[in-house]
N, C-alpha and C positions, 0 to 999 in steps of 0.2 A: 293106144291113146284114143279116147272118146272125145269128139269134137262137140263143144257145147254150142250148138246153133238153133236159134229160135225158128220154128216151123208155125206159120200163122194158120194153118190148116187144122191144127190140133185144138186151139182155143175155138175156132169156127165150128168144129165138129161137136165140142162140148156145148157150145151156144146152141146148136139145132136140137141136140138131145135135151138141153134144159127146157127150150121153148116147147118141144113135144110133150115132155112130162109134166111141165107146168100147165099145159092145156087140159091134161088129165086132170089135175088138181082143181083147176078153175071150174071145169064141168062138173067135177063132184061136188063143189062148194054151191054151185048154181042149182043143180038137181041132185039131191041126195039118194033118190030113188034107184033101185036095180036097174039095168045091170052096171056093175061098177068096172068100167073099162080099164081104169088106171091101175087100181089094185095098190100093192105097195111101192110100185115104181114111181108115182106121183111125188113120193117123200125122198126119192134118191136126187132130186134136185140140188140139195144142200151138198151132198157129196160130190157131184159133178162139177159143182159151182167151186167148190174148195179146191178141188184137184186143178181146175183150170186157173183158178186165182194163183195157186202156188207155182204152176208152171209158168205162167207169165211173169210172175215175181222173180222167178229164178233165172230165168233165160233172156229177159229183155234188159238192155242196158237203161242207165238212169235216164237218158234223153229218149222219151217215147212220143209217139204220134199220139194224136186225138182218138184214133181208133183203139189204141191200146187202153186209154183212159175210159172210153165207153165200155169196152169189154170188161174191164175191172169194176167198174159201176154196175153193170148187169150182174156180174159175179156176185157181188154184195147183195144184190137183190134177190138173187137165186138162192143164196145162202139164208138170208134172214126171213123172206116171206114165208116158205112151208114151215119154218120153225115157229113163226109168230102165228099162223093159222092153227098150227098143232097146240100151242098154249092157249090160244083164244078158245079153241074147242074144249080143252080141259077145263078152263075157267067157267064156261058155259055149263058143262056137265056137273061141276062141283056146286055152282050156285043155283042150279034148277032145282 
């Protein structure tokens, strides 16, 4: 039998990874010249954000602390921001 117990270190690990990969994306947005340090990893933040969001949603009981609310809000940001940047870039390329 597998015990379902919430471990806060897992979402915090995803939070650190998302901040690292988001910094690659922001650096790429600020200066688009070579070298490109982030590569494709900068677009992995929605995946890590979604995994962390689902993990928290699955293992945390309904009555949660403010830290969980903040983590879920950051997960939404990590999911939506790179997608919005991607679609904005496509929109700019199409209308250029």
